[in-house]
N, C-alpha and C positions, 0 to 999 in steps of 0.2 A: 359386741353389741350387746349393749342393757337387754338385765331383761332375760339373756338367754341363758341356758347353767352349761357349764361345759363340759366341752365330749371325755368319753374317758379314756384314761392315758391311754386304755392297752385293751381290745375289742373281750368280751369273754367269751368264753368257751359257748366252740355251736358254731364258730359264729367263718367264717372262709374264709378275712382279713388277716394277714398275719403279718408280725413286725417288720416292721426291715429288713431285718438283716435275715432270719428268717429266709421271706423275699429270695434275700441276695443268697442265701446256702445255696437252699434251693437252684436255685438258675446255673449257681459253680459249678454245683456237681453235675446241672443236665446238660454244660455244656464238654463238661469231661468225660459224664457217657458217653458222646457223641462223639467228642471227638476214639475213647478206647475203638468206638463202632468204626467207625473208616481208619484210624489202623488194622481194622482184621480184615479193613479190600471191603465194607457193607456201604451201600448208598447210600448216607440222613434225608431224605426227603422231608420230613415236615418237626418242628420242634412245638409243642405246648400247641396240638393242635385243640384250641378249645370250642365250643357250642353252648350253651345257658344252662346245658342238662350235665356237663362234664370234660374230661380234659386226659387227651391222650399225652402222652413224658414226650416221645419221641416214633417218631415211626421209621423203617429202614430198611433197604433192600438188604435181604441175606441172598443172594443166585436169586430165583424168582418168585422169593420168600419176600409175603407180607413183615416183616415185621412187628409188631408190635410193642413197646419198651414203656415198661413199670422203672423211675427211678428214684431208689428210697439212699436214703446218704446220712448219718452221725459225724458226727465231730470225738466220739466216744471208741471203742473198738470189740462194741456188739451188736455187732454184726449178724448175727439171728435172731437179736428180742427188734431189730428193726426190719429183716426179711418174712419173719413172722408176718409183720405188719399192713401183709399185702394178704391180707384175709377175704375168705369167699365172697362176703360185702364190696370192698371195692376191686377184687375179679371182675362184676357182676356190674360194677358200674366203669370199668375201660372196657368190659366187651361191651357193653350196650354204646358205648362213646365211638368207637370201633365201627361195630353197625351205623351207625348213624353216622360216619363219617366216610368209609362204602359208600352208603345210599348214594350219599349230597353227590358222591362221584360218579354213581353211576356204576358203583368198581361191584361192589355187592355181588358172592356166587362167584365172580371175575380173576379170583385171585388165587395163591393158596395161605392162609394169615395163620399164624405162633406170636402167640406171645411169651416172649420171655420179661424178672426181671434182673435188673442194677442196680445190686448193692455197694455203696461207696466207701470207706471210714475212711476220715480223715482223721490220723493221728496228726497232736499239738506242735511234733518239728518237723516234719512232711513237706512237702510243697505241691505233692502229687499224692491224691487218692491209693486207699485198697480195694481194687477193684475185685469182685466176688460177679460172676456174669452165672444164671439159672436161665439156661435156654430149655424153653416149653417148657414153665414155669408153673403152668395154669392146662388144663385142658377148659374150656367155658360148655357152658347144662346145655342145654332143649334149646331153645329156638336158635340162640346165642350158637348156637358149635359148629367149630370152623376145621376144615383138614388139611392139611397140611401136607 
């Protein structure tokens, strides 16, 4: 339309909208993580459980325990840096999202909850990722404390 400026080629830092390939890579990694969990015999009950204030990548049942899984992935080999990206602020946001999820379903205080992190590295020549699964990756502080 005449007189309207062209949108920028990519959103700047701080925007939640990611380029299409990052969204594709993230969804591919979440599917691979869900398949990994199913291979362990777990039941994946939700993926990308979102509300306006946050998102949970995967929710799975490990026996009677509801596991909140944060999935991180990288195309390189640096899994340690990728795992470290789940810092205290991210842990708090995931815990808050878990509380909202459980409260909406009237499950708060009714189920044991655990927080895991799965890091996937996708070597250039491999069709499948290398999976590193950190069970009980972190505890949540204060009012977000869960026990399993």
